[in-house]
Each structure stands twice: as structure tokens, then as C-alpha cells.
C-alpha positions as CSV (number, residue, x, y, z in Angstrom):
1,X,34.3,135.3,44.0
2,X,35.0,138.7,45.4
3,X,38.6,137.8,46.2
4,X,40.8,140.8,47.1
5,X,44.2,141.4,45.6
6,X,46.8,139.6,47.7
7,X,44.4,136.9,48.8
8,X,45.1,133.2,48.0
9,X,42.9,130.9,46.0
10,X,43.1,127.1,45.4
11,X,42.7,126.2,41.7
12,X,41.7,122.7,40.6
13,X,41.8,121.7,37.0
14,X,39.7,119.3,35.0
15,X,42.8,117.0,34.9
16,X,42.7,116.5,38.7
17,X,45.6,118.8,39.6
18,X,45.6,121.5,42.2
19,X,47.6,124.6,43.1
20,X,47.5,127.6,45.4
21,X,48.0,131.1,43.9
22,X,48.1,134.6,45.2
23,X,45.7,137.0,43.4
24,X,46.4,140.3,41.8
25,X,44.3,142.6,39.6
26,X,44.7,142.3,35.9
27,X,42.9,143.1,32.7
28,X,41.1,139.8,31.9
29,X,37.5,139.2,31.0
30,X,35.1,138.5,33.8
31,X,34.9,134.8,34.7
32,X,38.5,134.2,33.4
33,X,41.8,133.9,35.2
34,X,45.3,134.1,34.0
35,X,48.2,132.3,35.6
36,X,51.7,132.6,34.2
37,X,53.5,129.4,33.2
38,X,55.6,128.4,36.2
39,X,56.2,125.2,38.3
40,X,52.8,125.5,40.2
41,X,50.9,125.5,36.9
42,X,52.4,122.1,36.0
43,X,50.3,120.6,38.8
44,X,47.2,121.7,36.9
45,X,48.2,120.2,33.5
46,X,47.1,116.8,32.2
47,X,49.6,114.4,30.7
48,X,48.4,114.3,27.2
49,X,50.6,116.2,24.7
50,X,48.8,115.4,21.4
51,X,52.3,114.6,20.0
52,X,53.7,118.1,20.7
53,X,55.7,117.1,23.8
54,X,54.0,119.8,25.9
55,X,50.6,119.3,27.7
56,X,47.8,121.7,26.8
57,X,48.2,124.9,29.0
58,X,45.2,127.0,27.8
59,X,41.4,127.0,27.8
60,X,40.9,124.8,30.9
61,X,37.8,124.6,32.9
62,X,38.9,125.1,36.5
63,X,37.4,125.4,40.0
64,X,38.6,128.4,42.0
65,X,38.1,128.4,45.8
66,X,39.0,131.3,48.1
67,X,41.3,130.2,50.9
68,X,40.2,131.7,54.2
């Protein structure tokens, strides 16, 4: 996306949730993002827990959009 550190992006998950996040550089593979588990990430999670009591929080397909 060419988003500079400090810029904001909107992330939409395959579960229909959406959140806004501020970018910073990190060591992750190209095409991948990392978002620490915090309240905004809960908006991205689905409701299925597969019996664990916690929704899946890894390996999601997401849409990332730069906020101008």
C-alpha cells in the first residue's frame, strides 16, 4: 500500500468487523500485518469460538485501506 509509519489504515475482516489502526514499521513478511490483541481488534473477530471460549484471532484474510 505504500503507507508511511504513523499513517492510519482501516482494516476490515472476513467476519464483517472493522477497525482503524496507526501504522508503524515492523519485521513481518510482505503482504502480512500484525496487530496486537487489544479492544480494537475485538471488532475484527468473528463470534465462533470452536468450543474454546475465545474467537479465532490469527490467520485472517483482511482488507486494508489507507485513510487519507
